[in-house]
C-alpha positions as a printed Julia matrix, in Angstrom:
136×3 Matrix{Float64}:
 104.44   99.52  104.74
 105.99  101.57  101.95
 106.61  100.31   98.42
 109.43  101.45   96.16
 109.7   100.59   92.47
 112.59  100.74   90.04
 112.13  100.39   86.28
 114.59   98.57   84.0
 114.79   97.88   80.26
 116.24   95.02   78.28
 115.95   93.65   74.77
 115.78   89.92   74.14
 114.57   87.44   71.58
 112.77   84.16   72.07
 110.67   81.52   70.42
 107.58   80.03   72.01
 107.42   76.36   71.16
 107.01   73.01   72.84
 109.62   70.39   72.06
 108.13   67.34   70.47
 105.41   69.33   68.71
 105.57   69.82   64.97
 105.88   73.33   63.55
 102.17   73.14   62.71
 101.22   72.17   66.28
 103.4    74.92   67.71
 101.86   77.45   65.33
  98.38   76.35   66.45
  99.33   76.81   70.1
 101.61   79.91   69.93
 100.8    81.56   66.6
 103.42   83.92   65.16
 105.4    83.65   68.41
 106.45   80.15   67.33
 108.37   81.44   64.31
 111.34   79.02   64.0
 113.71   82.0    63.75
 112.26   83.62   66.87
 111.28   87.22   67.47
 112.25   89.94   69.93
 110.88   92.43   72.43
 112.02   95.54   74.21
 110.96   94.54   77.71
 110.17   96.91   80.57
 110.73   95.4    84.0
 109.44   96.96   87.23
 110.69   95.64   90.56
 108.71   96.66   93.65
 110.05   96.21   97.17
 107.97   96.73  100.31
 109.11   97.44  103.82
 109.51   99.93  106.59
 111.72  102.97  106.32
 115.03  102.39  108.04
 115.39  105.32  110.48
 119.15  105.31  109.99
 119.16  105.54  106.17
 115.63  106.9   105.52
 115.22  104.19  102.83
 113.3   100.96  102.48
 116.16  100.01  100.16
 118.61  102.37   98.5
 117.47  102.51   94.85
 121.08  102.41   93.68
 121.5    99.13   95.58
 118.33   97.79   93.95
 119.67   98.89   90.55
 122.98   97.13   91.17
 121.26   93.91   92.33
 118.97   93.72   89.28
 121.63   94.83   86.8
 124.19   92.3    88.01
 121.94   89.31   88.68
 119.54   89.71   85.78
 119.86   92.43   83.14
 123.48   91.57   82.31
 122.36   87.98   81.66
 119.34   88.68   79.41
 119.97   91.93   77.56
 120.45   91.33   73.83
 120.29   87.55   74.33
 118.15   84.76   72.98
 116.17   83.54   76.0
 115.89   80.0    74.56
 119.59   79.59   73.8
 121.72   82.03   75.77
 120.13   82.31   79.22
 120.96   79.53   81.68
 117.97   80.1    83.97
 115.56   79.7    81.03
 117.03   76.4    79.72
 114.24   73.89   79.17
 111.52   76.43   80.04
 109.1    77.84   77.45
 109.98   81.57   77.59
 106.46   82.97   77.87
 106.21   86.25   79.74
 104.64   84.32   82.63
 107.59   81.92   82.87
 110.16   84.7    82.46
 108.68   86.72   85.33
 108.63   83.68   87.63
 112.3    83.02   86.92
 113.15   86.68   87.53
 111.35   86.49   90.88
 113.31   83.38   91.85
 116.61   85.12   91.08
 115.91   88.49   92.71
 113.9    87.53   95.81
 116.78   86.02   97.85
 118.95   89.05   97.05
 116.37   91.55   98.35
 114.47   89.92  101.2
 115.69   90.49  104.71
 113.9    91.04  108.0
 112.81   94.58  107.15
 111.98   94.38  103.45
 110.51   91.95  100.94
 110.19   91.67   97.21
 106.56   92.67   96.63
 106.06   92.28   92.88
 107.7    91.93   89.52
 105.97   93.45   86.5
 107.23   92.55   83.04
 105.85   94.42   80.03
 106.42   92.57   76.79
 104.57   94.92   74.44
 102.77   98.22   74.67
  99.57   96.3    75.43
 100.72   93.21   77.35
 102.33   92.74   80.73
 102.46   90.17   83.5
 102.65   90.96   87.2
 103.86   88.36   89.7
 103.71   88.54   93.48
 105.21   85.19   94.38
């Protein structure tokens, strides 16, 4: 099996908070990330696809096709948006990096998987020091 990875970038804001909690309770749980006005990140997203090389095309998946899939189905919906307010697939979900990466997986997986290739992992880097990797 061969793995290919494409890197993407997007900027988005969010606020980590649990509805029903007071501002003090949210601050205790989420710290500065619960700022009522939110905060933003310049995210780095890596999408890795595994499969066998197609003898006809010499690709596991054409990287331009992967770019188009991720750009259309995801980046165009989150870039320069507020994840709490503007992004349908995050409605009612606390936008932690863990929850964001799971939602990304759920969106991209059906668009990539076929008999010869599978989505292998999604890596989402929130800061220089923090990232989450999800493998389904």
